[in-house]
C-alpha positions as CSV (number, residue, x, y, z in Angstrom):
1,M,34.0,-28.4,-15.8
2,R,32.2,-27.1,-18.9
3,N,28.8,-27.2,-17.1
4,L,30.2,-25.2,-14.2
5,R,31.5,-22.5,-16.6
6,H,28.1,-22.4,-18.3
7,E,26.3,-22.1,-15.0
8,E,28.6,-19.2,-13.9
9,L,27.9,-17.4,-17.2
10,L,24.1,-17.9,-16.7
11,G,24.3,-16.6,-13.2
12,L,26.3,-13.6,-14.3
13,R,23.7,-12.9,-17.0
14,I,20.9,-13.2,-14.5
15,V,22.6,-10.8,-12.0
16,T,23.2,-8.3,-14.9
17,C,19.6,-8.4,-15.8
18,F,18.5,-7.8,-12.2
19,E,21.0,-4.9,-12.0
20,S,19.6,-3.4,-15.2
21,L,16.0,-3.8,-13.9
22,Y,17.0,-2.2,-10.6
23,A,18.5,0.8,-12.4
24,A,15.4,1.2,-14.6
25,L,13.1,1.1,-11.6
26,L,15.2,3.7,-9.7
27,S,14.9,6.1,-12.6
28,T,11.2,5.4,-13.3
29,L,9.7,5.3,-9.8
30,P,9.9,9.0,-8.9
31,G,7.9,9.8,-12.1
32,V,5.3,7.2,-11.3
33,I,5.0,8.4,-7.7
34,A,4.6,12.0,-8.9
35,A,1.9,10.9,-11.4
36,V,0.0,9.1,-8.6
37,I,0.2,12.2,-6.4
38,E,-0.9,14.4,-9.3
39,S,-3.9,12.1,-9.8
40,R,-4.8,12.2,-6.2
41,V,-4.6,16.0,-6.2
42,D,-7.0,16.1,-9.2
43,H,-9.3,13.7,-7.4
44,I,-9.3,16.0,-4.3
45,K,-10.1,19.0,-6.5
46,L,-13.0,17.2,-8.1
47,T,-14.3,16.0,-4.8
48,L,-14.1,19.5,-3.3
49,T,-15.8,21.0,-6.4
50,S,-18.7,18.7,-6.1
51,R,-18.9,19.3,-2.4
52,L,-18.9,23.1,-3.1
53,Y,-21.8,22.6,-5.5
54,F,-23.9,20.9,-2.8
55,C,-22.7,23.0,0.1
56,R,-25.3,25.0,2.1
57,E,-23.0,26.6,4.7
58,V,-21.4,29.9,3.7
59,T,-18.2,29.4,5.8
60,E,-17.6,25.9,4.4
61,A,-18.1,27.2,0.9
62,A,-15.7,30.0,1.5
63,S,-13.1,27.6,2.8
64,I,-13.5,25.3,-0.2
65,K,-13.2,28.2,-2.6
66,K,-10.2,29.5,-0.9
67,F,-8.5,26.1,-1.0
68,L,-9.4,25.5,-4.7
69,R,-8.0,29.0,-5.5
70,F,-4.8,28.1,-3.7
71,V,-4.4,24.8,-5.6
72,E,-5.1,26.6,-8.9
73,L,-2.5,29.2,-8.2
74,R,0.1,26.7,-6.9
75,P,-0.5,23.5,-9.0
76,F,1.3,20.3,-8.1
77,A,4.7,20.2,-9.9
78,L,7.7,18.2,-8.6
79,R,11.0,19.4,-9.9
80,I,14.7,18.6,-9.3
81,C,16.6,21.8,-8.5
82,R,13.6,23.7,-9.9
83,L,14.8,22.7,-13.4
84,I,14.0,19.1,-14.2
85,P,10.4,18.1,-14.0
86,V,9.7,14.8,-12.2
87,D,7.0,13.0,-14.1
88,M,6.5,10.1,-16.4
89,T,8.9,11.6,-19.0
90,L,11.8,11.5,-16.5
91,P,13.3,8.2,-17.7
92,V,13.1,9.3,-21.3
93,G,14.7,12.6,-20.4
94,L,17.5,10.8,-18.5
95,L,18.1,8.5,-21.4
96,S,18.2,11.4,-23.9
97,L,20.6,13.3,-21.7
98,C,22.9,10.3,-21.3
99,T,22.8,9.6,-25.1
100,T,23.7,13.3,-25.9
101,Y,26.7,13.3,-23.5
102,L,27.8,9.9,-24.9
103,I,27.8,11.3,-28.4
104,V,29.7,14.4,-27.3
105,L,32.3,12.2,-25.5
106,A,32.6,10.0,-28.6
107,Q,33.2,13.0,-30.8
108,F,35.9,14.4,-28.5
109,S,37.7,11.0,-28.3
110,H,37.5,10.6,-32.0
111,Q,39.0,14.1,-32.5
112,G,41.8,13.3,-30.1
113,Q,42.8,10.2,-32.2
114,K,43.2,12.4,-35.4
115,I,45.8,14.6,-33.8
């Protein structure tokens, strides 16, 4: 009976670890994907710049310059509701936000006990 209880606790701990890992991945993956996309955009800009350097046709050069100017005016930036940037700092920002609100809630509950 004691081994069964120990096995149940071990299984519960393993499931809890997987749930925590899943939550961490869900909050981290959008930032990673945005960083990969930003890296690809930079690679495209570099490729087009080198292509522009070796380009002999006027129309192709004009198209490349137009596209590079567009990308310069509208750089890649992924945001949630135009407020929260989605990048590699997203998990840290979410953790900071949760910690701040947890502290505020703890202060309000502590003040409620004094009254």
